N, C-alpha and C positions, 0 to 999 in steps of 0.2 A: 415804649414803645410797642404798640403792639399791633396784632392782627386782628383781625372778623371774616370771619367764613360761615355758612349755609347753606347743607349738602344738598343737592339737586336733581334731576336723574342724568345729567351729566357729571357732575362729579361734585367739585365744591367754588362758585361759588364766592367772588369778594363783595365785601358792605362795605358801606363808610359807615363811620359813629352816628351822623345825626341824620343818618338813612336806617337804623336798625329794624329788621324785619325779626318778622316769631320763628326760633330754631335758631338762634343765633352758638355762632362760639366767637369766645372773645377769646384769645389769647393773650393774654400781656404780660411782656416779660422789662423783670427790670423797671418800671414807668419812672417818669418821673414828680416834681407834686402836684408839675401842673399841669402832665395825664392822664396822674389816678384823682383832680379836680375834674378834665372832660369826661370819662370814665363813670363819674356819680351823676353827675348830672344827667349823662344819657337814659345812663341803667336806671341807674336809682338803686345800685345797690350801697348798701353805705358802707360808710370811709369806715371802719374800725373790718367789714370782712375781707377789705379793696388789700387795704397796709397792713393786714395780719398775717402776710406767708414771708410778706415784705421783713419781720421781724429771725434774724436769727438762731434767735432759746424762743420759742415761741414752739408751743408743743405743741401737739400731735389731738388732733379735740375736734367737735359736730356743737356748734348754733343754731339752734332754729326762730327762726321769727314768723310774723304771722306770712308775711310774701314772697320770703328768705330761704337758701341755707345755708349755709358755711359747714364743707367739710376740709380742711385742713388734715394736710398729713405730709410725714417725711417723705423724702427719695433717695434714691443711690443716688448720688456725684463722683464723677469721675474729676478730680483737681490736674493731674500727674496722672503719664505712668506708677506712680508705685504709693503713689493717695488716694485712699476717694475718702469720702465724709458724705454725707446726709444738708442736707434742706428743703426747708419748708415750703409745702409747694398746697395751695388753698383754690376752695374747689366750687367756686356761686353757684344757687341756683335758682332761677329766680319761675317765674310760671311766663318770662319771651325765649329764654335759649337757661343760654348755662358763660359758665363764664372758671381760666385756668390763668395764675398772679403765684407766678413767680419770682426771685429773683437774681436767677441766669441760665440762658439758655441748659436745654435740659433735655437727658435719650425720650423720658415721656412724657409730652405736648408731641414735641417733635418728629415720632413716632407717625402718627399724628397727621397729613396732608395726603398730593394730590394724586397720587404715589398710592394710596393703601386704602383713596377715599367711597370703594366700594362698601369697604372692612365693619364705617362707620355714618350713623344720621348723626348728625348734629341733635336735626327734630325730637328721636326717643331718649333723649336728654337724663336719664337711671342705667337704660344699655353704655349711650355713652361715661355716664357716668364711672357705670359696673367694669370694662369697658379700659377707662384714664390708672382705675385698680389697676387691673390684674397685667398689664404692661409695666408700673410698680412691681411688685409683687416677682416677677417674671425676671423682670433688668437687677432687683438684688440675689438674685437665685445667681445669673448668668456670673458677675458682681464677685457671686459667693465662690466659687465655681473657679475662675481666676486666679482669684483668694491661693485655694487652695492646692491650684499649680501651681501660682507659683511659690507658697512652702515649701512642698517637695525637693523643686528647683534650689532654695536655697538651703536645703537639711544633703540636700547635695554638695553639695560648694560647702558649708562649712564642717562633716566628715573632712574633709578632704580638707583645708584648713580655715583656723578660728582668722577672722577679718575682721578687723572693726566698721567695712561698708553691706558686711550679708549683713550683719548685724543689730543695725541703723537699721537694715531691708524692712527685718522679720517681726521690729522694735513697727515701724509704719503700718504696718501690715496685722500687728499686732492690738493698731492703735481704730483700724479701719472697722477689725470687726465686731469694735467696740461700739461707735460708733455703729452701726449696723444696730449688735446684740438691745440696745437701748433704744432705738429709734423700728425697731420691728415687737417693739412689747404695746411700744402709743401705739405704736398703727393694729396693732391688735384689740385696744381696746375699741377702741375705733371702727373697727370694725364690728367688734359685735355692739354699739351703741347702733351700729345702723340699721340690724338685722331689726334690734326691735322698735326702730323709725316704721321699718316700711308699712310696719301694723301702726301707724300710730296716726289715729282722724285726724291731726290738729297741721300736719305736713303732705296727706294723702294726698292731694290736688297741687302736689310740685314732684311728689319723690308716686311714680304709677308704678312699679311690682309687674308684673305679665310672667309665664311659665318658666314662658328664656331666657326670664334677667332670675328666674329662682340657680335655674341651674352655672350660670354667671358667677355670680356672688356666690354659691356653692365652691368655683374654684376659686375666684378670691381669695377666701377666707383658708384653705385644704389649701393654698400655696404661699400664706401668707403664714402656715404655721409647716410648711417645714424649711422655709429659711430661716423661719428659728426654731430652729430645732437642731439645721445645721449648724449655725451662729455659733446657737449655746456648744454644739459639742466642738468644734473648731474651735469656737474657745479657748476650750480644758488646756487641749493637741499642742494649738502655739501657751499658753501657760503655760506646761511641762516643759519645749521643745525649751524656750525660755531659761526653767530653771537646769535645765538637763543640763545647758547651756555651756551657764555661767560658773554648776561647782566641776566642768570638768576644765573651764576657764581656770581656774585657784588649785585642782592641779595639779594642773598645767606647772602652772607658777608656783604652788609646791618643789613638782621635781625635782625641774630649772635650779633652784632655790638649794633642796641638797645637795646638788651635784655640786653645783658656784663653791656650795657650804666646802666639802670631797675637797675640790679642787685646793683651795685653798687651804683648805689643813697638811694637805700634799707641796705646800709649795710652800711652807714656812716647818719642815723641817727641814729641806736642806742650807737658806738663812738660818738658823735658834746653828747647826754645828757644824757651818760654817763662823756666826759670831764668837762660837763659844772659841777657838780657835783664835780668831785673834787679838784674841786680850795681851795685852801686854806681862803679861807672870806667865814664869816655866805651864808648859803644856807635850803630854809625849805627844812622840816621837819629833822638838821642834829638829833636835839635833840629826836628823834623818836623813837623810835624801833621798828618800822615797815617801816620807811626814805628807805633802800636797794630793801623790795618791791614795795613800789608807785613807789622810780623812772625806777627801770622796765616794771610797768603797767603801764609808763605816754613812754615807748621808742616803747611800746611794740605795743601799740594804735597808737602811732605817723606812726609807721613803714607799722601798717593794712593800713590803713585810706590813707598812700605812696599807697602803692599801688592797695589798692581801684581806688586811681584818675589814678595814669600808665595801670591797666588794661582798665579803663576804654579810654585811648589815644589808647589806642593797643600799649601798652606798650611793651605790655611780643604775 
């Protein structure tokens, strides 16, 4: 599926694929093979540029051809309330317009629409590109802050009771931060390449950086650096938390096993004594009418003494 819009004084106008006008924005989401071929024929964008973002394992990069540039970055993606991931977003800049390609609907391109059409212009391709990248960086920061809050909540719950569900949630957050860390590092490399590309003569006819665009690009780089620092810091914190809780679980298991061993010893004492007096041989108190009481008292005394010794050795 795809949509084509162009900025006007009144907002955004929708265009047809067979009637493209200069300054268009083509937003492609989960296209079929037929749609990709139609788009390639109408826009003359290379097929490998269009299909690059449709591979989930594709790495962030920049490719430059004579009449078009592919900028591939990873964007954050919320799969569920507990699971965060990243997806490739392809941005292709041509002489006539800009195209974005992604496997699924996402919060980056969805933020540019009729509700805020005054905030961007599809004619200003370079600035629009930087705005898309800036939105991606701010979305990373938003999700990282959500992960931080959820981590704090899980820590409070785990301090009160160790439940497997809470530990699994903590593991999901750790995986999400790992995905974010890898993607942000790749995106940072793309930003550095973009800095060099803005002054390259071969691409100046496609990417024209004006003074106001310089400030926006600097903001994008700052936001990505902040996101990288936050991800690295909280990844270390989460790793430390997982190690601490694993040690606590192991220690609790040791305490339980020690307690059970002590109880087993105490239960074995009366059994041993009653077994000795149950043999078919002559035993003390065999002829006494108080023999049973004496045996019970001996077993009780030995058990109390053993319990005191175990308590002194901190077995309880």
